[in-house]
C-alpha positions in Angstrom: 0.0 0.0 0.0 1.2 3.5 -0.9 1.7 6.0 1.9 -1.0 8.8 1.8 1.7 11.4 1.1 2.6 9.6 -2.1 -1.0 9.7 -3.5 -2.1 12.1 -6.3 -5.6 13.0 -7.4 -6.8 12.1 -10.9 -10.1 13.5 -12.2 -11.7 12.2 -15.4 -14.9 11.8 -17.2 -16.2 8.6 -18.7 -19.2 7.8 -20.9 -22.4 6.5 -19.4 -21.7 2.9 -20.4 -18.4 2.9 -18.7 -19.9 4.6 -15.6 -22.6 1.9 -15.4 -19.9 -0.9 -15.6 -18.0 0.7 -12.8 -21.1 1.0 -10.7 -22.1 -2.6 -11.3 -18.6 -3.9 -10.5 -17.6 -1.8 -7.5 -20.2 -3.2 -5.1 -19.7 -1.7 -1.6 -16.3 -0.1 -2.4 -16.2 3.7 -2.9 -16.0 4.8 -6.5 -12.6 6.4 -6.1 -11.1 3.5 -4.3 -12.4 1.1 -6.9 -11.0 3.1 -9.8 -7.7 3.5 -8.0 -7.4 -0.3 -7.5 -8.2 -0.9 -11.2 -5.5 1.6 -12.2 -2.9 0.0 -9.8 -3.7 -3.4 -11.3 -3.5 -2.1 -14.9 -0.2 -0.3 -14.4 1.3 -2.6 -11.7 3.8 -4.2 -14.1 4.0 -1.3 -16.5 7.7 -0.5 -17.3 8.2 3.0 -18.7 10.6 3.2 -21.6 11.1 -0.5 -22.0 10.2 -2.2 -25.3 
């Protein structure tokens, strides 16, 4: 887990279909926490500048 001082806010807009998918999938988790978890998973092994 990242320390709170290392966190940065991201604000974005999504279309209604994507919003509904997020709402359906997130269950009891807050929207921001759910999206943050998805982004951490998506970029967890992402290596910048490596082909």
